[in-house]
N, C-alpha and C positions, 0 to 999 in steps of 0.2 A: 922773364921773356913772356908775350903775353899769349893767352891760348887761344886756338882758332876755332872755329864750326865744328863737332864732330865730323868723317869722312861719312862719303855715301855712301849705299848699302850696295854700288860698283866697287867702291875702292876697298870694301868690307872683305871681299875677295881674296884681299893678299893679304891677311889680317893673320897672325900666328894665335897659337891656341894656346891657351892659359886656363888652367882651372883654380879657383880661389876657394878656399873651404876656412872659414866664413870670409866673408867681406868687412871688414874694419870697422868702415862707414861708408857713405855716400859721396864723400870726396875722394875716398881711393876710388872705387868702383867707376867713376868720372875720368878720372886720370888715368886706369884703366885703358879704358874705350878710346881715350884721346892719345894713346898710344900705339892705338892699333891694336890690343888685345882681344880676342872673342873671349869676353866673361859669362861664364856658364855655371847656373845653379845647379844645386847638389841635391840629387833624392840618395839616401842612402838608408838602407835596413841593414843594423849589425847589432840591434838587441833585442831583447827578450820581444817587447812592446811594438817595435817598430815590423820584427816578422810578423807577429800578429796582422797588423795591418796589409803588409805585403800579402798574406795568403788573402784579405776579404778581397784587394785588389784585385789579385790571380784567380777569386773562387768563379767567375761565370765571365762569356763572352762583352754583357753590358756591364759588368763592373772595370771591368777594363778601359772599356769608352770611356765612362765618367771618369776613371782618373785621369785618361790620357789627357783629356781635354780642359778638367781643371790645373794641371799641371801647364799644360799650354797657353792657357791666361794666365795663369800665374808668370812666367817670363816673358809675353808681351807686355802684363801690368809694370811689369818691373824692370823692363829694358834689358834682359839679358839676352844673349845671341844663341842661348841653346841650352842644354841639359845634361850632366853626366850621372847615368842611371848606375846605382853602384848596390845590386842584390848580394848582400852579403850574408848567403844560408842558401842550405841544399832545397833546390825547388822539389814539392812532391813529382813525383811523376806524371798523377792524374793532372799537374795545373800545366805542365810546358806548352799543350796547344795552347793556352789562354796565356801564359807569357809569351809565346809566339805572337798570339794576336796583339796584346797591348804592344810589344816594341813594335809591331807593324804600323799599328792604327798610331800609334803616338808619335814617330816617325813622319807619316803621310801628313799628318796633322799641322804637327811641326812646319814644316817645308811648306805646306798650302797658305797659312797664315802667316812665315816668316821665311821668306825667299831667302836660302843662303846660311839656315842657323844649322845648329849642330845637333846632334843628338849620336852619343858616346854611352854605351852599356858596357856591362861586366855583370857575369851572375858568378856565382863562385862555384856552382856545381850544377849541371844539369844535364841529362841524357836525354837524347829520343834520336 
């Protein structure tokens, strides 16, 4: 069976959603896109080193924008269709407003640079 050209952005609107952790290789990624799966990058923080990075990410409004924009650059460069953000730690109460800023800015930037993209996010525990 011959492979056809990938579907257009308009055709992608009806794709299924599949989160892959991690991709075994580039061939697998291309096959999933050809089968009309949305392929998402995954940003997960579940270990101490990653939690420290995430605390830095949420330290200021400016840092939330910087990290958002770098993640968007990556997804565009790698040809993914969005991100799964998975923060597996309790967010400090003082950083909740920055978490909201991060998710908001990240989502707006993703959708403006990659229409039809997905941003799915999960935070283990936060209250505000």
